[in-house]
C-alpha positions as CSV (number, residue, x, y, z in Angstrom):
1,X,0.0,0.0,0.0
2,X,1.5,3.3,-1.1
3,X,1.5,6.5,1.0
4,X,-0.7,9.3,-0.3
5,X,-1.5,12.6,1.3
6,X,-3.5,15.6,0.0
7,X,-1.3,18.7,-0.1
8,X,-2.6,22.2,-0.2
9,X,-1.9,23.8,-3.7
10,X,0.1,26.7,-2.1
11,X,2.3,24.2,-0.2
12,X,2.8,22.2,-3.5
13,X,3.9,25.4,-5.3
14,X,6.5,26.1,-2.6
15,X,7.7,22.4,-2.7
16,X,8.1,22.6,-6.5
17,X,10.1,25.9,-6.2
18,X,12.3,24.3,-3.6
19,X,12.7,21.2,-5.9
20,X,13.7,23.4,-8.9
21,X,16.4,25.1,-6.8
22,X,17.6,21.8,-5.3
23,X,17.8,20.3,-8.8
24,X,20.0,23.2,-10.0
25,X,22.3,23.0,-7.0
26,X,22.4,19.2,-7.0
27,X,23.5,19.0,-10.7
28,X,26.5,21.1,-9.9
29,X,27.6,20.3,-6.4
30,X,25.2,17.8,-4.8
31,X,23.3,18.5,-1.6
32,X,19.9,19.0,-3.1
33,X,18.3,16.7,-0.5
34,X,19.3,19.2,2.2
35,X,16.6,21.4,0.7
36,X,14.0,18.9,-0.3
37,X,13.9,16.7,2.8
38,X,13.1,19.6,5.3
39,X,10.6,21.0,2.8
40,X,8.8,17.6,2.5
41,X,8.7,17.4,6.3
42,X,6.7,20.6,6.4
43,X,4.0,19.0,4.2
44,X,3.1,16.7,7.0
45,X,4.5,13.4,5.7
46,X,5.8,10.8,8.1
47,X,9.7,10.7,8.1
48,X,10.0,7.4,6.3
49,X,7.6,8.6,3.6
50,X,9.6,11.8,3.3
51,X,12.7,9.7,2.6
52,X,11.0,7.6,0.0
53,X,9.2,10.5,-1.7
54,X,12.5,12.4,-1.8
55,X,14.2,9.5,-3.5
56,X,11.5,9.5,-6.2
57,X,11.9,13.2,-6.8
58,X,15.7,13.0,-6.6
59,X,15.8,10.2,-9.2
60,X,14.2,12.5,-11.8
61,X,16.8,15.2,-11.2
62,X,19.9,12.9,-11.0
63,X,18.8,11.1,-14.2
64,X,18.5,14.4,-16.1
65,X,21.9,15.6,-14.8
66,X,23.7,12.3,-15.5
67,X,22.2,12.0,-19.0
68,X,23.4,15.6,-19.8
69,X,27.0,14.8,-18.7
70,X,26.9,11.5,-20.6
71,X,25.7,13.2,-23.8
72,X,28.6,15.7,-23.5
73,X,31.0,12.7,-23.2
74,X,31.8,13.5,-19.6
75,X,30.9,10.0,-18.3
76,X,32.1,6.7,-19.7
77,X,29.7,3.9,-18.6
78,X,32.1,1.1,-19.6
79,X,35.0,2.6,-17.6
80,X,32.8,3.1,-14.5
81,X,30.8,-0.1,-14.7
82,X,32.2,-1.5,-11.4
83,X,31.3,1.7,-9.6
84,X,27.7,1.5,-11.0
85,X,27.3,-2.2,-9.9
86,X,28.6,-1.7,-6.4
87,X,26.8,1.6,-5.9
88,X,23.6,-0.2,-6.7
89,X,24.3,-3.0,-4.2
90,X,25.3,-0.6,-1.5
91,X,22.2,1.6,-2.0
92,X,19.8,-1.4,-1.7
93,X,21.6,-2.7,1.4
94,X,21.6,0.8,3.0
95,X,17.9,1.3,2.4
96,X,17.0,-2.2,3.8
97,X,18.9,-1.6,7.1
98,X,18.0,2.1,7.5
99,X,15.8,1.4,10.5
100,X,18.4,-0.8,12.2
101,X,21.2,1.7,12.3
102,X,21.8,4.2,15.1
103,X,22.6,7.5,13.4
104,X,23.2,9.7,16.4
105,X,27.0,9.4,16.3
106,X,27.1,9.7,12.6
107,X,25.0,12.9,12.7
108,X,27.5,14.5,15.0
109,X,30.6,13.6,13.0
110,X,29.2,14.3,9.6
111,X,29.5,18.1,9.7
112,X,33.3,17.7,10.4
113,X,33.7,15.3,7.5
114,X,31.8,17.5,5.1
115,X,33.7,20.6,6.2
116,X,37.0,18.7,5.5
117,X,35.6,18.0,2.0
118,X,35.2,21.7,1.4
119,X,38.7,22.4,2.7
120,X,40.2,19.7,0.5
121,X,38.4,21.1,-2.6
122,X,39.6,24.6,-1.7
123,X,43.3,23.8,-1.6
124,X,43.4,20.8,-4.0
125,X,45.1,21.5,-7.3
126,X,42.5,21.0,-10.0
127,X,43.1,19.4,-13.4
128,X,42.4,21.7,-16.4
129,X,38.9,21.5,-17.9
130,X,40.3,20.4,-21.2
131,X,42.1,17.4,-19.7
132,X,39.6,14.6,-20.1
133,X,41.9,11.7,-19.7
134,X,40.7,8.9,-17.5
135,X,43.1,7.0,-15.1
136,X,45.0,3.9,-16.1
137,X,42.9,0.7,-15.8
138,X,44.5,-1.8,-13.3
139,X,43.6,-4.0,-10.3
140,X,44.0,-1.0,-7.9
141,X,41.5,1.0,-9.9
142,X,39.0,-1.8,-9.9
143,X,39.2,-2.1,-6.1
144,X,38.9,1.6,-5.7
145,X,35.7,1.6,-7.8
146,X,34.2,-1.3,-5.9
147,X,35.0,0.1,-2.4
148,X,33.9,3.6,-3.3
149,X,30.7,2.4,-4.9
150,X,29.7,0.1,-2.0
151,X,30.5,2.5,0.8
152,X,28.9,5.6,-0.8
153,X,26.0,3.7,-2.2
154,X,25.3,2.3,1.3
155,X,25.6,5.7,2.8
156,X,23.1,7.2,0.2
157,X,20.8,4.3,0.8
158,X,20.4,5.2,4.5
159,X,19.4,8.7,3.3
160,X,22.9,10.1,4.0
161,X,23.1,13.9,3.6
162,X,25.9,15.2,1.4
163,X,26.4,12.0,-0.5
164,X,27.0,13.9,-3.7
165,X,29.7,16.0,-2.0
166,X,31.4,12.8,-0.8
167,X,31.2,11.4,-4.3
168,X,32.9,14.5,-5.8
169,X,35.7,14.8,-3.2
170,X,36.5,11.0,-3.1
171,X,36.5,10.8,-7.0
172,X,38.9,13.7,-7.3
173,X,41.2,12.2,-4.6
174,X,41.1,8.7,-5.9
175,X,41.3,9.2,-9.7
176,X,42.9,12.7,-10.1
177,X,40.4,13.7,-12.8
178,X,39.1,17.2,-13.5
179,X,35.9,18.7,-12.1
180,X,33.7,18.2,-15.2
181,X,34.5,14.4,-15.3
182,X,34.1,14.3,-11.5
183,X,30.6,15.9,-11.8
184,X,29.7,13.3,-14.5
185,X,30.7,10.4,-12.1
186,X,29.1,11.9,-9.0
187,X,25.7,12.7,-10.7
188,X,25.6,9.3,-12.4
189,X,26.3,7.4,-9.2
190,X,23.7,9.6,-7.4
191,X,21.2,8.4,-10.0
192,X,22.1,4.8,-9.5
193,X,21.9,4.9,-5.7
194,X,18.7,7.0,-5.9
195,X,17.1,4.6,-8.3
196,X,17.9,1.4,-6.5
197,X,17.1,2.9,-3.1
198,X,13.8,4.0,-4.6
199,X,12.9,0.4,-5.6
200,X,13.4,-0.6,-2.0
201,X,11.3,2.3,-0.7
202,X,8.5,1.4,-3.1
203,X,8.6,-2.2,-2.0
204,X,8.2,-1.0,1.6
205,X,5.3,1.3,0.6
206,X,7.1,4.5,1.7
207,X,6.5,6.7,-1.4
208,X,3.9,9.5,-2.1
209,X,3.9,9.2,-5.9
210,X,1.8,12.3,-6.7
211,X,4.1,14.6,-4.7
212,X,7.3,12.9,-5.7
213,X,6.5,13.1,-9.4
214,X,5.4,16.8,-9.2
215,X,8.6,17.7,-7.4
216,X,10.6,15.4,-9.6
217,X,9.6,17.3,-12.8
218,X,10.7,20.5,-11.2
219,X,14.0,18.8,-10.2
220,X,14.5,17.7,-13.8
221,X,14.2,21.3,-15.0
222,X,16.6,22.6,-12.4
223,X,19.0,19.7,-13.0
224,X,19.0,20.4,-16.7
225,X,19.8,24.0,-16.2
226,X,22.4,23.3,-13.5
227,X,24.3,20.7,-15.6
228,X,24.4,22.9,-18.7
229,X,25.7,25.8,-16.6
230,X,28.4,23.6,-15.1
231,X,29.5,22.3,-18.5
232,X,29.4,25.8,-20.1
233,X,31.3,27.6,-17.3
234,X,33.6,24.8,-16.1
235,X,35.6,24.6,-12.9
236,X,35.6,28.3,-12.3
237,X,31.9,28.0,-11.8
238,X,31.7,24.6,-10.2
239,X,34.4,25.0,-7.6
240,X,33.0,28.1,-5.7
241,X,29.4,26.7,-5.9
242,X,30.6,23.4,-4.6
243,X,32.6,24.9,-1.7
244,X,29.7,27.2,-0.7
245,X,27.1,24.4,-0.9
246,X,29.3,22.0,1.1
247,X,30.0,24.6,3.8
248,X,26.2,25.3,4.0
249,X,25.5,21.6,4.4
250,X,28.1,21.3,7.2
251,X,26.7,24.3,9.1
252,X,23.2,23.0,8.8
253,X,24.1,19.5,9.9
254,X,26.2,20.8,12.8
255,X,23.3,23.0,14.0
256,X,20.9,20.1,13.6
257,X,23.1,17.6,15.4
258,X,24.6,19.7,18.2
259,X,21.9,22.3,19.0
260,X,19.8,19.8,20.9
């Protein structure tokens, strides 16, 4: 049985505006869920339905962004196939055990980890936008892809905030590729984890389809605009947006975890 809830038209308009903004930001730097999840909570949905509905909406946006990067040849599915597979496995496992994990300690340490991600990006030497070479394929690369996909897919499956930011920073650190290629990887893996996590949420009956689809369409539009903006303006646009978004995520999570 699926979760449905009537939403006032004015509230729906606000949710759709938030979704558009989240889609734009998420396509560039990740972190859109930090906008949509609190917004959905204001609509009166139970927390587990909020997570499932957010996954539905986020899947629309991440699909649009990942398709845009793929069409611009900024994502190679064959090269990243192990990452795709293990991200899917991790996302399903994370969603299935979401109710079994105590997240109190994680919520307190997350802001520090995300802030470190911003600092790394600020001081890390970036590869030029025109350098589109992928790393050499070897056994080490394969294990990096498997481990990264499984860990971050699992984290995203348990509704982990800032998953997109972790994808971007870990991808830059592990593979030494430029920001445009990093965005292609991060957005595609977000789509994979969102999609497979969504399947689990649907099986559990934790999705409001009407609201999720409405917000998802707005997320798609925002994601399309965000991805094209990132591709057009390159790292000089992506880097400051990413740093600002990550710092904002860290501050919000710190306030949420430590204020009580």
